[in-house]
C-alpha positions in Angstrom: -14.7 121.2 47.4 -16.5 121.5 50.7 -14.7 122.6 53.9 -15.1 120.9 57.4 -15.0 124.3 59.3 -15.6 127.0 56.7 -15.5 129.8 59.2 -12.1 128.7 60.7 -10.6 127.8 57.4 -11.3 131.1 55.8 -10.4 133.6 58.5 -8.7 136.8 57.2 -5.1 137.3 57.9 -6.0 140.0 60.4 -8.4 137.7 62.1 -5.9 134.8 62.2 -3.2 136.9 63.7 -5.5 138.3 66.4 -6.5 134.8 67.3 -3.0 133.5 67.3 -1.9 136.3 69.6 -4.6 135.6 72.2 -3.8 131.9 72.1 0.0 132.5 72.1 -0.2 134.7 75.3 -2.4 131.9 77.0 0.0 129.2 76.0 3.2 131.0 77.0 1.7 131.7 80.5 0.5 128.2 81.2 3.6 126.6 79.8 5.8 128.9 82.0 3.9 128.0 85.1 3.8 124.2 84.4 7.0 123.1 82.4 10.3 123.4 84.1 12.4 123.3 81.0 10.5 126.2 79.4 10.5 128.3 82.6 14.3 127.9 82.9 14.9 129.0 79.3 12.6 131.9 79.8 14.4 133.0 83.0 17.8 132.6 81.3 16.6 134.9 78.5 15.4 137.4 81.1 11.8 137.0 80.0 8.5 136.5 81.8 5.1 135.8 80.2 4.2 139.5 80.7 6.8 140.4 78.0 4.7 138.4 75.4 1.8 140.5 74.1 1.1 138.8 70.8 2.8 137.1 67.7 4.9 140.2 67.3 6.9 139.0 70.3 7.2 135.3 69.1 10.7 135.8 68.0 11.8 136.6 71.6 10.8 133.2 72.9 13.5 130.4 73.4 13.7 127.5 70.9 12.8 123.9 72.0 14.5 120.8 70.6 14.0 117.0 70.2 16.9 116.6 72.8 14.5 118.2 75.4 12.2 115.2 75.1 14.9 112.8 75.9 16.4 114.9 78.7 12.9 115.1 80.4 11.8 111.6 79.5 9.1 110.5 79.9 6.7 113.1 81.3 8.9 116.1 82.2 7.5 118.3 79.4 3.9 117.6 80.1 1.8 120.7 81.0 -1.0 118.6 82.6 -1.0 116.0 85.3 -1.0 112.4 84.2 -4.5 111.9 85.3 -5.6 114.5 82.5 -3.5 112.7 79.9 -5.7 110.1 78.1 -3.2 108.9 75.6 0.6 108.8 75.1 2.5 108.3 71.8 6.2 107.7 71.4 8.8 107.6 68.7 10.5 104.3 67.5 13.5 105.2 69.6 16.1 104.1 67.1 18.7 106.3 68.8 18.7 107.0 72.5 15.5 107.3 74.5 12.2 107.4 72.9 10.4 110.8 72.7 7.1 110.7 74.5 4.2 113.0 74.0 0.8 113.2 75.9 -2.7 114.1 74.7 -5.7 115.3 76.7 -9.2 114.6 75.6 -9.3 118.1 74.0 -6.1 117.4 72.2 -7.5 114.3 70.7 -10.5 116.1 69.5 -8.3 118.8 68.0 -6.2 116.2 66.3 -9.3 114.4 64.8 -10.5 117.8 63.6 -7.3 118.7 61.9 -7.2 115.4 60.0 -10.9 115.6 59.2 -10.2 119.1 57.7 -7.7 117.4 55.4 -10.0 114.6 54.4 -12.7 117.1 53.5 -10.2 119.2 51.6 -9.5 116.3 49.2 -13.2 115.6 48.7 -13.7 112.8 51.2 -17.2 112.4 52.8 -19.2 110.0 54.9 -19.7 107.9 51.7 -15.9 107.0 51.6 -14.2 103.9 52.8 -10.8 104.8 54.2 -8.1 102.1 54.5 -5.5 103.2 57.2 -2.3 101.4 56.6 -0.1 103.5 58.7 1.1 101.6 61.8 -1.2 101.7 64.9 0.2 101.8 68.4 2.9 104.3 69.8 3.4 105.7 66.2 1.0 108.6 65.7 0.0 107.7 62.1 -2.6 105.0 62.4 -4.7 106.4 65.1 -4.5 110.0 63.9 -5.9 109.0 60.5 -8.5 106.7 62.0 -9.9 109.4 64.2 -10.0 111.9 61.5 -11.8 109.6 59.2 -14.3 108.6 62.0 -14.9 112.4 62.6 -16.3 112.8 58.9 -18.4 109.6 59.3 -16.3 107.6 56.8 -16.1 103.8 57.0 -12.6 103.0 58.4 -10.6 99.8 57.7 -8.0 99.8 60.4 -5.4 97.6 58.7 -2.2 99.1 60.3 1.0 98.3 58.3 2.3 94.9 57.1 0.8 91.8 55.6 0.7 93.3 52.1 -1.3 90.4 50.5 -4.1 90.9 53.1 -3.9 94.8 52.6 -4.6 94.3 48.8 -7.3 91.6 49.4 -9.2 93.8 51.9 -8.7 96.9 49.8 -10.6 95.0 47.0 -13.1 93.1 49.1 -14.1 96.1 51.3 -14.1 98.6 48.5 -11.5 101.1 49.9 -11.7 104.5 48.2 -8.9 106.3 50.2 -5.6 104.8 51.2 -3.5 106.3 54.1 0.1 105.1 54.5 3.7 106.1 53.9 4.6 106.9 50.2 7.2 104.2 50.1 4.7 101.7 51.3 2.1 102.9 48.8 4.6 102.3 46.0 5.3 98.9 47.3 1.5 98.1 47.4 1.2 99.5 43.9 4.1 97.2 42.7 2.4 94.1 44.2 -1.0 95.1 42.7 0.6 95.6 39.2 2.4 92.3 39.5 -0.8 90.5 40.4 -2.8 92.3 37.6 -5.4 93.6 40.1 -5.5 97.2 39.3 -8.9 97.0 37.5 -10.5 95.7 40.7 -9.6 98.7 42.8 -12.1 101.4 43.8 -9.4 103.7 45.1 -9.6 107.4 44.1 -7.2 109.1 46.4 -4.4 108.5 48.8 -2.9 110.5 51.8 0.7 109.9 52.1 3.2 111.3 54.6 5.7 110.5 57.5 8.7 110.6 55.1 10.1 112.7 52.3 8.9 112.0 48.7 9.3 113.6 45.5 7.0 114.7 42.7 8.2 111.9 40.5 7.4 109.5 43.2 4.0 110.9 43.4 3.4 110.4 39.7 4.6 106.8 40.1 2.2 106.1 42.8 -0.7 107.7 41.0 0.0 105.6 37.9 0.3 102.3 39.7 -2.8 102.8 41.9 -4.9 104.9 39.5 -5.4 107.5 42.2 -4.7 111.2 43.0 -1.9 111.2 45.7 -2.0 113.9 48.4 0.8 115.1 50.6 0.3 115.5 54.4 2.6 117.0 57.1 2.7 116.1 60.7 5.1 115.2 63.5 4.5 113.6 66.9 6.0 116.6 68.8 3.5 119.0 67.4 0.4 116.8 66.9 0.8 113.9 64.5 -0.5 113.6 60.8 -2.8 116.6 60.0 -0.7 119.7 60.9 -0.6 120.5 57.2 -2.2 119.1 54.1 -2.8 119.6 50.4 -6.2 120.7 49.0 -7.5 119.8 45.7 -5.1 122.2 44.0 -2.0 120.6 45.4 0.0 123.9 45.6 1.5 123.4 49.0 0.1 122.1 52.3 -2.2 124.2 54.3 -1.1 124.6 57.9 -3.9 125.1 60.3 -2.8 128.4 61.7 -5.6 128.6 64.2 -3.7 125.9 66.1 -0.1 126.1 65.0 2.2 129.1 64.2 4.9 128.3 61.7 8.1 130.2 61.3 11.1 129.7 58.9 14.5 130.4 60.4 18.1 130.3 59.3 19.2 126.9 60.8 22.7 128.3 61.4 22.0 131.9 62.7 18.5 131.1 64.1 17.2 134.4 62.7 13.6 134.5 61.4 13.8 134.7 57.7 11.4 136.9 55.4 8.2 135.5 54.0 8.8 133.2 51.2 12.4 132.3 52.1 13.6 128.8 52.4 15.0 127.6 55.8 14.2 125.4 58.9 10.5 125.1 59.9 9.7 125.9 63.4 6.3 125.3 65.2 4.6 126.8 68.2 1.3 125.1 69.3 -1.2 127.5 70.7 -4.1 125.2 71.6 -2.6 121.9 72.7 -2.9 121.2 76.5 -1.0 118.0 77.3 2.3 118.7 75.4 2.7 122.3 74.3 5.6 123.0 72.0 7.1 126.5 71.9 9.2 127.3 68.9 10.0 123.7 68.2 12.8 123.2 65.7 11.6 120.5 63.3 14.8 120.4 61.2 12.7 120.2 58.1 13.8 122.5 55.3 11.0 124.2 53.4 9.3 127.6 52.7 6.0 129.1 53.5 3.5 130.6 50.9 1.2 133.3 52.2 -0.5 134.2 48.9 -4.2 133.3 48.6 -5.1 129.7 47.5 -7.6 129.1 44.8 -9.5 126.7 47.1 -10.6 129.7 49.3 -8.7 128.5 52.4 -6.7 131.4 53.9 -4.2 129.4 56.0 -0.6 129.5 54.9 0.8 126.8 52.6 4.1 125.1 53.3 6.1 123.7 50.4 7.1 120.0 50.4 10.2 119.8 52.6 13.3 119.2 50.6 14.9 117.3 53.4 15.8 117.5 57.1 18.8 119.5 58.2 19.7 116.5 60.5 19.2 114.1 57.6 21.4 116.1 55.2 24.6 114.3 54.2 27.8 116.3 53.8 29.9 114.4 51.4 33.2 115.8 50.2 31.9 119.3 51.2 28.6 118.9 49.2 25.2 119.0 50.9 23.1 116.0 49.7 19.6 115.1 50.7 18.3 111.5 49.9 15.3 113.1 48.2 17.6 114.5 45.5 19.0 111.0 44.7 15.3 109.7 44.5 14.4 112.6 42.2 17.1 111.7 39.7 16.3 108.0 39.7 12.6 108.7 39.0 13.5 110.9 36.1 15.3 108.0 34.3 13.0 106.4 31.8 13.4 103.2 29.9 12.2 100.7 32.5 15.6 99.4 33.5 15.4 100.4 37.1 12.9 100.7 40.0 12.7 103.6 42.5 14.1 101.4 45.2 17.6 102.3 46.4 20.0 102.4 49.2 22.8 104.9 50.1 26.0 103.9 51.9 28.4 106.6 52.9 31.8 105.7 54.3 35.3 107.2 54.8 38.2 105.3 53.3 41.8 106.9 53.7 40.3 110.2 54.9 38.1 110.4 51.8 34.3 110.2 51.7 32.8 107.4 49.6 29.3 107.4 48.2 27.9 104.1 47.0 24.3 103.8 45.6 22.5 100.5 45.2 19.6 100.7 42.8 17.3 97.8 42.0 17.0 96.6 38.4 13.5 96.0 37.2 12.6 92.4 36.5 12.2 93.0 32.8 15.8 94.3 32.6 17.3 91.7 35.0 18.0 89.2 32.3 20.0 91.7 30.1 23.7 91.4 29.6 26.6 92.8 31.7 27.4 95.4 29.1 23.9 97.0 29.3 23.9 97.0 33.0 27.2 98.9 33.0 25.7 101.4 30.6 22.7 102.1 32.9 25.1 102.5 35.9 27.1 105.1 34.0 24.0 107.0 32.9 22.7 107.2 36.6 26.2 108.2 37.8 26.4 110.9 35.2 22.9 112.3 36.0 23.7 112.3 39.7 27.0 114.1 39.1 25.1 116.8 37.2 22.4 117.1 39.9 24.6 116.8 43.0 28.1 118.0 41.8 29.9 114.9 43.0 30.7 111.4 41.9 28.7 108.4 43.0 29.5 104.7 42.6 26.4 103.2 41.3 25.6 99.4 41.6 22.6 97.9 39.9 21.4 95.1 42.2 18.9 92.3 41.6 15.2 92.9 41.8 13.7 92.7 45.3 17.2 92.5 46.9 16.7 95.9 48.8 14.6 95.4 51.9 11.1 96.9 51.7 9.7 98.9 54.6 6.1 98.8 55.6 6.6 102.0 57.7 9.2 104.7 57.1 11.6 103.7 54.4 15.3 103.3 55.5 17.4 104.6 52.7 20.8 105.5 54.2 23.6 104.0 56.1 26.3 106.6 57.1 29.1 104.4 58.4 31.1 107.6 59.3 28.9 107.9 62.2 29.7 104.3 63.4 33.4 104.7 63.5 
């Protein structure tokens, strides 16, 4: 497939590292001069910008954290005066203060370029019709995908999230060929299309799904329901938004645009940089962003990086799909559990008795952790007898015990009884944190 910026996307490792070094030195100097939080941490570490000569010195720099954005809310981490900030985005603010990031005009151009690279990598052209069903507004998803699609000259349907019947109607009427949304919402749209018998009216060929963890089994489920090829994308507001990394046609990891972002993998406990290929916490440094630079930002995402050449010809490193977030990981009776592991097990169970919709509740009773899992029955299975339901619950519990190494109380619940999300799916309630 074609590339948007073939020269930039096929730089040799030597060329990439030379460019990264030049840009890192520039970024460290300006961030030290302009951002109080970073300057304080550099001073505490006994470092000055003159100590940073290239990427070989990256490990010396202090980390930055999501907490910093709340401590310096709203504009304290910006490296440009507000008059140069042309847009702000913010998190949903479900706990504590929102995290706020700012973009200059150049930052927005960079963002559009990164997402456009991804669209081109999956074969999109100016002939495509891109339906953007990520939320518009302070969430970065909608506008990030919109500007990237505009950059390649595609026709954009700016749906935002919600109003699923209208989503489907416009998808059919306007001839959408590419869908952008969260994977959980794509699955929900697919369920509704399947229920209405409208699949043969779709013109969709591909989907770009991100903003939440999803498994390979969920990918296959989405592809089957929508009749598309589903691509993974990586991004987070603190670094840019959607488009930091993306899959190419071969889907063997997400290319990270290393001319703009330097990824590292560290041990989340010791903070030591791990060898290439090791699994650990993903850390990013932005080397071209102006408004809100991030130096060694700890994402809490757990994954690995693959530096081997890709068959597509792109030389930028590929990150493997995150297995979860270190701060989303549940520790239940001493066992580390990621929600994505539960989803993987559920999607591996054939027979048509259950759907992939689930909800985890963790609590502590008499000083013992409890782990309850609600799983929706399929409508076809709903009318079956109590004995059959109990048998399916036992099957799920056994598979989860085998995969996770601990017991789970499984409850099959009525179809459509678990709340659907049109944005990021909410899968877990940990009551231990509420007590």
